N, C-alpha and C positions, 0 to 999 in steps of 0.2 A: 582547510580541514578543521574539523571540530573534534576535540578529544573528550569523549563522554564515557565514563565507566559505569554510571548509574543507570542509564537507560539505553536500550538498543545496542547496536554495535559501535565499535570505536572508529569506523571509517566514515563518519557522518560528514556531510558537505554543507557549507553555509550558502544560503542564497545571496547573490550579489544585489546590492541596492541599485535601483535604477529610477531615473526620473521620466523615462520615456517607455511607452507601452511595448514598443518593438523589442526592447531588451527584457522587460518584465515578463512578457509572455513568450519568450524564446523557448525552444525545445530544451535547452540545457537547464534553464531555471524551472521549467515545469517538471523535469525529471527528478529534481532534488528531493521533493517530498516523498516520492515513491521510493527512491533509493534509501532515504533515511528511515523509512517505515519497515524495511526488510529486516528479518531476524538474522542471527549469527550464522545459522546453518546455510542460508542462501548466500550471504555476503562472502563467507570464507570457504566457498566450494573449492575443491581441489582441482577441478578441470571445467572446461566450458560445457562439456556434456553433463557433468554433475550439476552445474549451475542451471542448465536448461531443465533438467528433470526436477530439480527442487523448486524451480519457479512454476512449472506446470502443476506440481502437487499443491503449492501455495495458492495458485489461482483456482484450482479445483475446489479446495476446501473453503476458500473465500466465497465462491459461487454457491456452494452448499449452504453456507451460513446465510447468505443473502436470500436464498430460496426459502429457508426456514423462517426468516423474518417476514417475507412476503406472505407465506402461508398463514402465519399468525395474524397478520394484518387483514387478510381476506376473511378469516374466521371472525375477527373482531368486527369488521364492517357488516358481515352477515348477521352477527348477533345483535349489533346496535340497530340494524334495520328491522329486526324482528320485534324489538322492544317498543 
């Protein structure tokens, strides 16, 4: 465990060093970055139902942000194509 009070939540996990790919790309090591990127509201949810609902909201808003970026990219590509 990693104790960080300046960024993110205090329940961060460190990735294990590995010399072989089967360990480096294991499910547990791949989930570390996702877990460490979650905000306090999601990590410290009071119940599993609460955790699930907060994760759905987080995923929904992340998708909305991605769609916004894609929309700006499409407008940019169309604009550059017109010039």
